[in-house]
C-alpha positions in Angstrom: -13.4 61.6 22.7 -16.0 64.3 22.1 -17.6 65.8 24.6 -20.5 67.0 22.8 -22.8 64.0 21.9 -24.1 63.8 18.4 -27.4 62.8 17.5 -27.4 59.8 15.2 -29.6 56.6 14.7 -28.8 53.5 16.6 -26.5 51.2 14.8 -24.9 54.2 12.7 -22.4 55.1 15.3 -18.8 55.1 14.1 -16.5 53.4 16.5 -12.7 52.8 16.9 -13.4 49.3 18.1 -13.1 47.8 14.5 -13.0 43.7 13.9 -9.2 44.0 13.9 -9.0 45.3 17.3 -11.4 43.0 18.7 -9.8 40.0 17.1 -6.2 41.0 18.2 -7.7 41.1 21.9 -9.6 37.5 21.7 -9.2 34.5 23.6 -7.3 34.9 27.4 -4.6 33.4 29.4 -5.2 30.0 30.6 -3.3 26.9 32.1 -1.6 28.5 35.1 1.0 26.9 37.1 3.7 27.5 39.5 7.5 26.5 38.7 9.3 27.4 42.0 9.1 31.2 42.0 8.1 31.5 38.6 4.5 31.6 37.0 3.9 30.3 33.6 0.5 29.8 31.5 -0.6 29.6 28.1 -1.7 32.5 26.0 -3.5 33.1 22.6 -1.8 34.3 19.8 -4.6 35.2 17.1 -1.9 37.1 14.7 0.1 33.7 14.8 -1.9 31.5 13.4 -4.0 31.1 16.3 -1.3 29.1 18.5 -1.1 29.2 22.1 2.2 30.3 23.4 3.9 29.3 26.6 4.6 32.3 28.8 7.0 32.3 31.9 6.8 35.3 34.2 10.3 35.2 36.2 10.6 36.2 39.8 11.8 39.5 39.0 8.4 40.2 37.2 9.7 40.0 33.5 7.8 37.9 31.1 9.0 36.0 28.1 7.9 33.1 25.6 9.1 30.0 27.0 8.5 28.5 23.4 9.1 30.2 20.3 6.9 30.1 17.3 5.7 27.9 15.9 5.4 25.8 19.0 1.5 25.4 20.2 1.1 24.4 23.4 -2.6 22.9 23.4 -4.1 19.2 23.9 -6.9 17.7 22.0 -7.7 15.1 24.4 -11.6 15.0 24.2 -11.0 17.5 21.6 -11.7 20.3 24.2 -8.2 19.9 25.4 -6.9 20.3 29.2 -3.9 21.2 30.9 -1.2 20.9 28.1 2.1 21.4 30.1 3.9 20.8 33.3 7.1 21.4 34.6 9.3 20.9 37.9 12.7 22.6 39.1 15.8 20.1 38.5 17.9 19.5 41.2 20.7 20.9 39.5 18.7 24.6 38.7 16.6 25.6 35.9 13.2 24.1 34.8 12.2 21.4 32.8 8.8 21.4 31.0 6.9 19.0 29.2 4.2 20.0 26.9 1.7 18.7 24.1 2.2 20.4 20.7 -0.9 20.9 19.0 -0.1 19.8 15.3 1.3 16.2 16.2 -0.2 15.9 19.7 3.2 14.3 21.0 4.6 15.3 24.1 7.9 17.1 24.3 10.2 17.7 27.1 12.3 21.0 27.0 14.8 22.9 29.4 14.5 26.7 28.3 17.6 27.5 30.3 19.9 25.3 28.8 22.4 25.9 26.2 21.4 27.9 23.4 20.4 25.6 20.6 18.9 23.1 22.5 15.4 22.5 21.6 12.7 20.8 22.6 12.7 16.8 22.4 9.9 14.4 21.6 8.8 12.1 24.3 6.0 10.1 22.8 5.7 8.7 19.4 3.1 9.5 16.8 0.3 6.9 16.1 -1.5 6.7 12.3 -4.6 4.8 13.9 -7.5 7.3 13.8 -6.8 10.4 16.0 -3.4 9.2 17.1 -2.2 9.5 20.5 -3.0 12.4 22.7 -2.0 13.8 26.3 -3.4 16.0 28.7 -3.2 17.1 32.7 0.5 16.0 33.0 2.9 16.1 36.2 6.2 15.6 36.4 7.9 13.6 38.7 11.5 13.8 38.5 12.3 11.2 41.2 10.5 8.7 39.2 12.0 10.0 35.9 8.7 10.0 34.6 5.6 12.2 33.8 2.4 10.9 34.6 -0.8 12.1 32.6 -3.9 11.3 30.6 -3.5 9.3 27.7 -6.0 9.2 24.7 -5.5 6.5 22.2 -7.4 5.8 19.4 -7.6 2.1 18.2 -9.6 2.5 15.1 -10.8 5.2 12.5 -14.1 6.2 14.1 -14.2 9.0 16.7 -15.5 6.7 19.2 -12.8 4.0 18.6 -10.9 5.3 21.8 -9.5 4.3 25.0 -8.2 6.5 27.7 -5.9 5.3 30.5 -3.6 7.0 33.2 -0.1 6.5 32.1 3.4 7.3 32.9 6.0 8.5 30.0 9.8 8.2 30.7 11.6 11.7 30.6 14.7 10.0 29.0 13.0 9.9 25.6 12.8 6.0 25.4 9.0 6.1 24.4 9.5 8.6 21.6 9.5 6.0 19.0 8.2 3.3 21.2 4.7 3.0 22.5 5.4 -0.1 24.5 7.7 2.1 26.8 4.6 4.1 27.9 3.7 2.6 31.3 -0.1 2.2 31.8 -1.4 2.9 35.3 -4.9 2.6 35.0 -6.9 -0.6 33.9 -9.2 1.3 31.1 -12.6 0.4 32.8 -13.7 3.9 32.8 -14.3 5.6 29.2 -13.0 9.2 30.8 -10.5 10.1 33.3 -8.8 13.0 34.7 -4.9 12.9 35.6 -3.8 11.5 38.9 -2.9 13.3 42.1 -0.4 11.9 44.2 -1.0 11.8 48.0 2.0 14.0 49.9 3.7 10.8 51.1 3.3 9.2 47.7 1.3 6.2 48.7 -1.8 7.0 47.0 -3.3 8.6 44.1 -6.7 9.7 43.3 -8.2 10.9 40.1 -11.8 11.1 38.3 -13.6 8.8 36.1 -17.1 8.6 34.3 -18.7 6.6 31.5 -21.0 6.9 28.8 -23.9 8.0 28.7 -23.3 10.5 31.5 -21.4 13.7 30.9 -19.2 14.9 33.9 -21.8 17.6 35.2 -24.3 14.3 35.5 -22.1 12.2 37.4 -18.5 11.3 38.3 -16.6 8.9 40.4 -13.4 9.2 42.3 -11.0 6.5 42.3 -8.4 6.0 45.0 -5.3 3.5 44.3 -2.4 2.4 46.0 0.8 3.5 44.4 3.4 0.7 45.0 7.2 1.2 45.4 7.7 0.7 41.6 5.0 2.9 40.8 2.2 0.6 39.6 -1.2 1.4 40.8 -3.0 -1.5 43.1 -6.4 -2.1 44.1 -8.2 0.9 42.5 -11.8 1.6 44.2 -14.6 4.3 44.0 -14.7 6.2 47.0 -17.0 9.1 46.2 -19.5 10.2 43.5 -21.8 8.1 41.5 -24.4 8.3 38.3 -26.4 11.3 40.0 -23.4 13.3 41.6 -20.7 15.7 39.7 -17.7 15.7 41.2 -15.1 17.8 38.9 -12.0 18.3 40.8 -10.3 16.0 43.4 -6.8 16.6 45.2 -5.0 16.5 48.7 -4.4 18.7 51.5 -1.0 18.9 52.9 -2.5 16.2 55.9 -2.9 13.6 53.3 -6.8 14.2 53.5 -8.9 14.2 50.3 -10.4 17.5 49.2 -13.1 17.4 46.3 -15.9 19.2 45.0 -19.3 17.7 44.8 -22.7 18.9 43.8 -24.5 16.2 46.2 -26.7 18.9 47.8 -27.4 20.6 44.5 -24.6 23.2 44.6 -21.0 22.3 44.0 -19.1 22.6 47.2 -16.0 21.6 48.7 -15.5 18.7 50.7 -13.1 17.2 53.0 -12.5 13.3 54.0 -9.6 11.4 55.7 -8.4 8.0 54.2 -8.9 5.2 56.5 -6.0 2.4 57.0 -8.3 -0.1 54.8 -8.3 2.8 52.0 -11.4 3.6 52.3 -12.8 7.1 52.7 -14.3 8.6 55.9 -17.6 10.6 56.0 -16.7 13.9 54.1 -17.6 17.3 55.7 -18.7 20.1 54.0 -16.1 23.0 54.4 -18.0 26.0 53.4 -21.7 24.8 52.8 -23.4 27.5 50.4 -26.2 27.5 47.8 -23.3 28.8 45.2 -20.8 27.0 43.1 -17.4 26.0 44.2 -17.2 24.1 41.0 -18.2 23.8 37.3 -18.5 21.8 34.2 -15.4 19.7 33.6 -15.0 20.9 29.7 -11.4 20.4 29.7 -9.4 17.8 31.8 -7.5 19.5 34.8 -9.7 22.5 35.6 -8.9 23.6 38.9 -11.5 25.6 41.0 -9.6 25.1 44.3 -5.9 24.8 45.2 -4.5 23.7 48.7 -2.0 26.0 50.3 0.9 25.0 52.7 -0.5 26.6 55.6 -3.7 24.6 55.3 -5.8 27.3 53.9 -7.5 26.6 50.6 -7.7 29.1 47.6 -11.4 28.8 46.0 -13.2 29.8 42.8 -16.8 30.7 43.9 -20.0 32.4 43.0 -23.1 32.2 40.9 -23.8 35.0 38.2 -20.4 36.1 39.0 -17.3 34.5 40.4 -14.5 35.4 43.0 -11.4 34.1 44.4 -11.6 33.2 48.3 -9.4 32.0 50.9 -11.2 29.4 53.1 -9.8 28.6 56.3 -11.3 24.9 57.0 -10.8 25.3 60.5 -13.0 28.3 61.1 -15.1 27.8 58.4 -14.6 31.5 57.1 -14.2 32.7 53.6 -12.7 35.7 52.7 -12.5 36.9 48.9 -10.0 39.0 47.5 -11.0 42.7 46.7 -10.5 44.1 43.5 -12.6 44.7 39.9 -12.4 41.0 38.7 -16.0 39.3 38.3 -15.0 35.9 36.1 -12.1 33.7 37.4 -11.0 31.0 35.3 -10.9 27.6 36.9 -7.0 27.6 36.9 -5.4 28.3 40.1 -1.7 28.1 41.2 -0.3 28.4 44.9 3.3 29.2 45.6 4.2 29.7 49.4 1.6 32.1 50.8 0.3 33.5 47.6 -2.1 32.2 45.0 -2.3 33.1 41.5 -5.3 33.0 39.2 -6.7 34.2 36.1 -9.5 36.9 36.1 -11.5 39.6 34.3 -14.0 42.3 35.0 -16.5 44.4 33.0 -13.9 47.0 32.6 -10.7 44.8 32.1 -9.9 41.7 30.1 -8.3 38.3 31.7 -5.2 39.2 33.3 -2.9 37.2 36.0 -3.7 38.1 39.5 -2.0 37.2 42.8 -3.5 37.3 46.3 -0.9 37.4 49.3 -2.8 35.6 52.0 -0.7 37.2 54.5 -1.8 40.9 53.8 -5.0 40.1 51.8 -3.7 42.1 48.9 -4.6 41.2 45.5 -2.8 42.9 42.7 -2.2 42.2 38.8 1.5 40.4 38.2 1.1 39.4 34.5 -0.7 39.5 31.3 -1.8 43.3 32.5 -5.1 44.4 30.8 -4.2 47.7 28.8 -7.1 49.8 27.3 -6.9 49.5 23.5 -9.4 52.3 23.2 -10.9 54.8 25.5 -12.8 53.0 28.4 -15.4 55.5 28.1 -16.6 53.0 25.1 -17.3 50.3 27.3 -21.1 49.5 27.7 -22.0 48.9 31.8 -23.5 45.5 32.0 -26.4 45.1 34.2 -27.0 41.9 35.6 -31.0 41.0 35.1 -33.3 37.9 36.2 -36.3 37.7 33.8 -39.4 35.6 34.2 -40.1 32.8 31.6 -42.8 30.2 30.9 -44.1 28.8 34.1 -42.7 31.5 36.2 -39.3 30.4 36.0 -36.5 32.7 36.4 -34.2 33.3 33.7 -30.4 35.0 34.3 -28.8 37.4 31.8 -26.4 40.3 31.4 -27.6 43.1 29.6 -25.0 45.1 27.5 -27.0 48.3 26.2 -25.7 50.5 23.5 -23.3 52.9 24.5 -20.9 55.6 22.9 -19.8 58.6 24.8 -19.7 60.8 21.5 -23.4 59.6 20.4 -26.9 59.6 21.3 -30.0 58.1 19.6 -33.0 60.3 18.3 -35.6 61.0 20.9 -38.0 58.0 21.1 -35.9 55.6 18.8 -35.7 52.2 20.4 -32.0 50.1 19.5 -31.6 47.1 18.0 -30.5 44.1 20.1 -28.9 40.6 19.7 -29.5 38.0 21.9 -26.4 35.8 22.8 -26.9 32.3 23.1 -23.5 30.6 24.8 -22.4 27.2 23.8 -22.4 24.0 25.8 -25.2 24.4 26.4 -23.9 23.3 29.8 -22.0 26.7 30.0 -22.5 30.1 31.0 -21.7 33.9 30.2 -19.3 35.6 31.9 -19.4 39.3 33.5 -16.2 40.4 31.6 -15.0 42.9 29.0 -15.3 41.2 25.8 -14.3 43.7 22.8 -16.7 41.5 20.4 -19.5 42.9 22.5 -18.3 46.7 22.4 -18.0 46.4 18.9 -21.6 45.9 18.4 -22.4 48.4 21.7 -20.3 51.2 20.6 -22.2 51.2 17.3 -25.7 51.5 18.9 -26.8 47.8 18.9 -27.4 46.1 22.2 -26.6 42.8 23.6 -28.6 40.5 26.0 -26.2 37.5 27.1 -28.6 34.9 28.2 -27.8 32.2 30.8 -30.7 30.0 29.7 -32.0 27.2 31.8 -29.1 24.3 31.3 -26.6 27.0 32.3 -24.1 26.2 35.0 -23.6 28.9 37.9 -26.9 28.4 39.3 -27.1 25.1 40.8 -28.0 21.7 39.9 -31.7 22.1 39.6 -31.3 25.1 37.2 -29.1 23.4 34.8 -31.3 20.2 35.2 -34.1 22.2 33.1 -32.6 21.2 30.0 -32.3 17.7 30.7 -34.6 16.4 27.9 -35.3 19.7 26.7 -32.8 21.0 24.5 -34.3 23.2 21.6 -37.2 23.9 23.9 -36.1 25.5 26.9 -33.2 27.2 25.7 -35.2 28.7 22.8 -38.1 29.7 25.0 -35.7 31.6 27.8 -34.3 33.5 25.1 -37.3 34.6 23.3 -38.5 35.3 26.9 -35.7 37.9 27.5 -36.2 39.5 23.9 -39.9 39.7 24.5 -39.2 41.1 27.9 -36.7 43.9 26.5 -39.0 44.7 23.9 -42.0 45.1 26.5 -40.1 47.4 28.6 -39.0 49.9 25.8 -35.3 48.9 26.1 -35.2 47.3 22.6 -37.0 47.7 19.4 -39.2 44.7 18.6 -38.8 44.5 15.1 -35.0 44.7 15.1 -34.3 41.9 17.5 -31.4 39.0 16.2 -30.4 35.9 17.9 -26.4 34.5 17.5 -24.6 31.8 19.1 -21.8 29.3 18.4 -21.7 25.4 19.1 -24.8 24.8 21.1 -25.6 28.3 21.0 -25.6 28.0 17.3 -28.1 25.0 17.6 -30.5 27.6 19.7 -30.1 30.2 17.2 -31.3 27.8 14.3 -33.9 26.3 16.6 -35.2 29.8 17.4 -35.3 30.8 13.7 -37.6 27.7 13.4 -39.9 27.8 16.5 -40.2 31.6 17.1 -41.1 34.6 15.0 -39.3 36.8 17.6 -36.4 37.7 15.5 -35.7 39.6 12.4 -32.4 37.4 11.7 -29.7 35.1 13.3 -25.9 34.4 13.0 -25.3 30.7 13.3 -21.9 30.0 14.3 -20.6 26.1 13.9 -23.7 25.0 14.9 -25.5 21.3 15.8 -28.4 21.2 13.2 -29.2 17.4 12.6 -29.8 15.5 15.9 -29.6 12.3 14.3 -26.3 12.7 12.4 -24.9 14.1 15.8 -26.1 11.3 17.6 -24.7 8.8 15.4 -21.2 9.4 13.7 -20.8 13.2 13.2 -19.4 14.1 16.4 -16.3 13.4 18.6 -16.3 10.7 21.4 -16.7 13.0 24.3 -20.1 14.1 23.3 -21.3 11.3 21.3 -23.8 10.5 24.2 -24.8 14.0 25.4 -28.2 13.8 23.6 -28.9 10.9 26.0 -29.6 13.6 28.5 -30.4 16.7 26.4 -32.9 15.1 23.9 -33.8 11.4 25.3 -31.8 8.3 24.3 -32.4 7.8 20.3 -33.6 4.4 20.2 -36.4 5.4 22.9 -37.4 8.9 21.4 -36.6 8.7 17.9 -39.3 11.0 16.9 -38.3 13.5 19.1 -34.7 13.9 17.1 -36.6 14.6 14.0 -39.2 17.1 15.6 -36.7 19.1 17.2 -33.6 19.3 14.4 -33.5 22.8 12.6 -32.6 20.8 9.2 -36.2 19.1 9.4 -38.1 22.4 9.4 -36.5 24.5 6.9 -40.0 25.6 5.7 -40.5 27.3 9.2 -37.4 29.8 8.6 -38.4 33.1 7.1 -35.8 35.3 8.4 -32.5 35.9 6.9 -29.5 34.5 8.9 -25.9 34.1 8.3 -23.8 30.8 8.7 -20.3 30.6 9.9 -18.4 27.2 9.8 -14.8 25.9 10.4 -14.1 23.4 7.8 -11.6 21.4 9.9 -14.5 21.4 12.9 -14.8 17.8 14.2 -17.2 18.5 17.0 -19.8 20.2 14.8 -18.9 19.3 11.6 -19.3 21.3 8.1 -21.1 18.4 6.6 -24.3 19.4 8.7 -24.0 22.9 7.7 -23.7 22.0 4.0 -26.9 19.9 4.3 -28.7 22.7 5.8 -27.8 25.0 3.2 -28.7 22.5 0.4 -32.1 22.3 2.0 -32.5 26.1 1.9 -31.7 26.6 -1.4 -34.6 28.0 -3.7 -37.0 28.8 -0.7 -36.3 32.5 -1.2 -34.9 33.5 2.2 -31.9 35.4 1.9 -29.1 33.7 4.1 -25.1 33.6 3.5 -22.6 31.1 4.1 -18.9 31.7 5.1 -16.6 29.1 5.8 -12.9 29.0 7.0 -10.2 26.5 5.9 -8.1 25.6 8.7 -10.3 26.6 11.5 -11.9 24.0 13.9 -14.5 24.3 16.6 -14.0 28.0 18.0 -12.1 30.3 15.7 -8.8 31.2 16.7 -7.0 33.1 13.8 -7.3 36.7 13.5 -8.1 37.2 9.8 -10.9 34.6 10.5 -12.1 36.5 13.4 -12.1 39.7 11.4 -14.1 38.4 8.7 -16.6 36.6 10.7 -17.3 39.7 12.8 -17.6 42.0 10.1 -20.2 39.7 8.3 -22.2 39.5 11.4 -22.6 43.5 11.4 -23.1 43.6 7.5 -26.1 40.9 8.1 -27.5 43.3 10.9 -26.8 46.5 8.7 -28.9 44.8 5.8 -31.8 43.2 8.2 -32.2 46.2 10.5 -31.6 49.2 8.1 -28.7 50.7 9.4 -26.9 53.7 7.7 -23.5 52.0 7.4 -21.1 52.0 4.6 -18.1 50.6 6.6 -18.8 46.9 6.3 -18.1 44.5 3.4 -21.4 43.4 1.7 -22.4 39.6 2.1 -22.9 37.3 -1.1 -26.6 35.9 -0.3 -28.2 33.2 -1.5 -32.0 32.7 -1.7 
């Protein structure tokens, strides 16, 4: 890297971080689990059609694929999926793994150490009804000859013709062609469930459930059931939670006490309660009461923010704008965090003996497998280790900032300034900035290295990642700011950050853009309608038509989400029209790029196509790039390359950047 810095305009700097490099490093390991002395997880493979591979780390530290291509370990339960695999050590040696294969959503069983040529065998049948049969959050019970999991079963052609129950699937393959051989464990009284957690003595099972119109961050219930000798669930009852209390995880400690995360105080904290003789729950005790989060939004079934250790200690992921891995001693009430550069821990933990493993990233490192030894307090990378694909001097140093929004409210953001060790801008020039609106909207932006961000910052374009009102990580009150205010608070908060950056001389007020995917795509489109802050926007697989989305244009999980974000449609129908970007095309005066997956069932292409039809002939330059075979969230390397280059092409045109290394977009007017 050059030591003498060349003076060149912001946005014109050459960078070795090209779109192909960013795409190759997209995604993160997930769904971590311990199998004896081994650790297993799923890993992204953008160059292999976007499949998720199942990786095993043997006790000697070597990593290998547990399943060759094209096996794709990914569940479609509630469309966002969840824990897609489980494994157990067989008494005669070697692991037995059960996993969900994405293309057909069947459960398969595999013994990777068996004789060569022995491949996965199906455990569940295919159903031609609606979205078929789907499975998530499995637990293998070898002693019972079953795997217990969540079954999502479609009963008709509509996305809301669906039921979810806890189910036991025989490991002998007898249900592979026979749905009746699947044993249902719960009674189906609740619309949504997580997988059952069996108590140490095998006598009780606990799980989480909720119903429309609530989302799991609004209110959930913990159900507790007796488990009979024959494996049947009896006398299930609600023992914690409710319509206004969100419990995203439940488990057991070694003494048979129930552990759960609840936001009953306004923060997701960890609680413990004894199960009484009559099956009820004793008074829950807060194990580490703090004004910070020990949990998060349950977007995927089986997320784990805590895991109990055999010693009685509990590993926890906790924090606010950033997260840490801590070891909680419930007896003393002490919490000790793992030392290291990691600031973004995923809700997936695995305990094995005195060690706990998690997946974490930091500002200068991508997500990797980290192990903490609770005896020594030492944390080290043991798998999927980050390697610098380029000189780390190219990484921008993000800054955690708090801005002031309308009414004096706080807005949290992560600012990534333009940065290149070989270039500087002419004196007096202000850089262009792109405001990033995350998805969800009940989500957050992690403080972690993202080569997509580096793609822009290393070219001289700043990025402001905004945790607008409604984001998680800052308590229930902060996320409740978006209740019935979607399209208002999120738009105002992003605009307030953009305006503040311009007012303080950090960003060029004439070269501001907004971009986001999914709910962030909505915020982007709504921003172009409601404000004149931005010179352009990048809208990625968005919600654009609230009335369509609230009726039959999305999946079951989020089909009543707008009851909270906008208000019940039968009570405030005018608000659905008033807020929808598609109803106010005439207010859009800035160019935009629209990116859409044609297989998206969450934010379907029909909305994008109606939006574009109404834009036709208005004279506003806009481009549309659609991708076959892509759903909600781009996973294929070639898609991500095309999308990233198209976004830079938009900014090159609108900001007047001196670049010749990006393909020209085909604009409509």
